[in-house]
C-alpha positions as CSV (number, residue, x, y, z in Angstrom):
1,M,0.1,-0.1,0.0
2,T,1.4,3.4,-0.7
3,G,-0.6,5.1,2.0
4,R,-2.7,7.2,-0.6
5,K,-6.6,7.6,0.2
6,P,-8.6,6.0,-2.7
7,P,-10.6,8.5,-4.9
8,R,-13.5,9.8,-3.5
9,R,-16.8,8.5,-4.9
10,G,-20.0,10.3,-4.9
11,P,-20.5,14.0,-5.1
12,R,-17.8,16.2,-3.7
13,H,-20.1,19.5,-3.5
14,P,-23.3,18.7,-1.8
15,D,-24.4,22.1,-2.8
16,R,-24.0,21.4,-6.4
17,V,-26.0,18.2,-6.0
18,A,-29.0,20.1,-4.6
19,E,-28.8,22.8,-7.1
20,R,-28.9,20.3,-9.9
21,M,-31.9,18.7,-8.5
22,D,-33.5,22.1,-8.0
23,D,-32.9,22.6,-11.7
24,R,-34.3,19.2,-12.6
25,N,-37.4,20.1,-10.7
26,H,-37.7,23.4,-12.1
27,L,-37.5,21.9,-15.9
28,L,-40.4,19.2,-14.7
29,A,-42.3,22.0,-13.3
30,L,-42.0,23.9,-16.6
31,A,-43.1,20.8,-18.6
32,E,-46.1,20.3,-16.4
33,R,-47.1,24.2,-17.3
34,C,-46.4,23.4,-21.0
35,E,-49.0,20.6,-21.0
36,A,-51.7,22.5,-18.7
37,S,-51.2,25.5,-21.1
38,S,-54.2,26.2,-23.3
39,K,-52.4,28.4,-25.6
40,P,-49.0,30.0,-26.2
41,D,-47.7,31.9,-23.4
42,R,-44.8,34.9,-23.6
43,G,-44.2,34.4,-20.0
44,L,-43.7,30.7,-20.2
45,D,-41.6,31.3,-23.4
46,A,-39.4,33.4,-21.2
47,D,-39.3,31.1,-18.1
48,I,-38.2,28.3,-20.7
49,Y,-35.5,30.4,-22.1
50,E,-34.1,31.3,-18.5
51,A,-34.2,27.5,-17.5
52,L,-32.2,26.6,-20.6
53,G,-29.4,28.8,-19.6
54,F,-30.2,32.1,-21.8
55,T,-30.2,35.4,-20.3
56,V,-33.6,37.0,-20.6
57,R,-34.5,40.4,-20.3
58,R,-38.1,40.9,-19.7
59,K,-40.0,44.1,-20.6
60,P,-41.8,45.9,-17.7
61,T,-45.5,44.6,-17.8
62,R,-46.8,48.2,-16.4
63,F,-46.3,49.8,-19.8
64,A,-46.8,46.9,-22.0
65,T,-49.4,46.7,-24.7
66,R,-50.5,43.9,-26.9
67,R,-48.1,44.6,-29.5
68,S,-45.0,45.2,-27.1
69,P,-42.8,42.4,-27.5
70,A,-42.3,40.2,-24.4
71,G,-38.5,40.7,-24.3
72,G,-35.2,39.4,-25.4
73,I,-32.5,36.9,-25.0
74,Y,-29.0,37.6,-24.8
75,Q,-26.7,35.8,-27.4
76,Q,-23.3,36.1,-28.8
77,G,-21.4,38.5,-26.7
78,S,-23.6,41.7,-27.0
79,L,-26.5,40.7,-29.5
80,W,-30.0,41.0,-28.2
81,K,-32.4,39.0,-30.2
82,S,-36.1,39.1,-29.5
83,L,-37.7,36.2,-27.4
84,G,-38.8,33.2,-29.6
85,A,-42.4,32.1,-29.1
86,V,-41.1,28.7,-28.3
87,T,-44.7,27.6,-26.7
88,G,-46.4,29.0,-30.0
89,D,-44.1,28.0,-33.1
90,I,-43.1,24.5,-33.7
91,D,-40.2,26.0,-35.8
92,T,-38.9,27.6,-32.7
93,A,-39.4,24.9,-30.4
94,V,-37.3,22.3,-33.0
95,T,-34.5,25.2,-33.3
96,L,-34.0,25.4,-29.8
97,L,-34.3,21.5,-29.3
98,R,-31.6,21.1,-31.8
99,E,-29.6,23.8,-30.2
100,K,-29.6,22.5,-26.8
101,A,-29.5,18.9,-27.6
102,P,-28.1,17.9,-30.8
103,G,-28.3,14.4,-31.9
104,W,-31.4,13.7,-29.8
105,S,-34.0,11.9,-31.5
106,W,-37.5,13.2,-31.2
107,S,-40.9,12.8,-32.8
108,L,-44.3,14.6,-32.7
109,Q,-47.7,13.3,-33.5
110,C,-51.3,14.9,-33.7
111,L,-54.1,12.4,-32.3
112,V,-57.4,12.9,-33.7
113,S,-60.1,12.5,-30.9
114,D,-62.1,14.4,-28.4
115,D,-59.4,14.7,-26.1
116,S,-58.2,18.3,-25.5
117,L,-54.5,17.3,-25.5
118,A,-54.2,16.3,-29.2
119,F,-50.7,16.3,-29.8
120,Q,-47.8,13.8,-28.2
121,A,-44.3,14.6,-28.6
122,L,-41.2,12.1,-27.7
123,V,-37.9,13.6,-27.0
124,A,-35.1,11.1,-26.2
125,E,-37.4,8.5,-24.6
126,C,-39.4,11.2,-22.6
127,S,-42.8,12.3,-23.6
128,G,-45.1,15.2,-23.4
129,Q,-48.6,16.4,-24.7
130,G,-50.4,19.4,-25.4
131,V,-53.1,21.4,-27.3
132,M,-50.3,22.3,-29.7
133,G,-47.5,20.7,-31.2
134,S,-45.1,23.2,-30.0
135,L,-46.4,22.7,-26.2
136,A,-46.0,19.1,-26.5
137,L,-42.5,19.2,-27.7
138,C,-41.5,21.7,-25.0
139,A,-42.7,19.7,-22.1
140,A,-41.1,16.4,-23.7
141,M,-37.9,18.4,-24.2
142,L,-37.8,19.8,-20.8
143,R,-38.3,16.5,-19.3
144,A,-35.5,15.0,-21.2
145,L,-33.3,17.7,-20.2
146,A,-34.7,17.1,-16.6
147,R,-33.7,13.5,-16.9
148,R,-30.3,14.5,-18.2
149,T,-29.8,16.8,-15.5
150,G,-30.7,14.4,-12.7
151,E,-28.1,12.0,-14.0
152,P,-25.0,11.6,-11.9
153,G,-21.9,13.2,-13.6
154,E,-24.0,15.1,-16.0
155,Q,-24.4,19.0,-16.4
156,P,-27.5,20.7,-17.5
């Protein structure tokens, strides 16, 4: 024996583990909000972008009108880009999914029935439902990211 201690197993920083679990729970709560939503929601859009690591600048609601943009996201140094309608536009949801999880498999289908949740999405073996395809895809993506965040050794 050399007298050296064996490498430490498990998490070194309990605060980071707790933080990852909080992130995971937040992503799961956002997925539930997507499934419960009956229409696109700009506040939910901003919350999703923030949870995925974007810096979001929110416009004050006090002076906002229907035509006021919801805010913006900070990208590429000093570029502010308008906040994408991820809960209302399938193209925006797919673009965000490809950016945050390149290479993940996903599918979306529309179910014709009397049920109000007409769309089902599958992202990396995690499912989501919604009244719109974009909401279902967001729910499934957030669940898949939460699962990845909860795995040992993985970063969000």
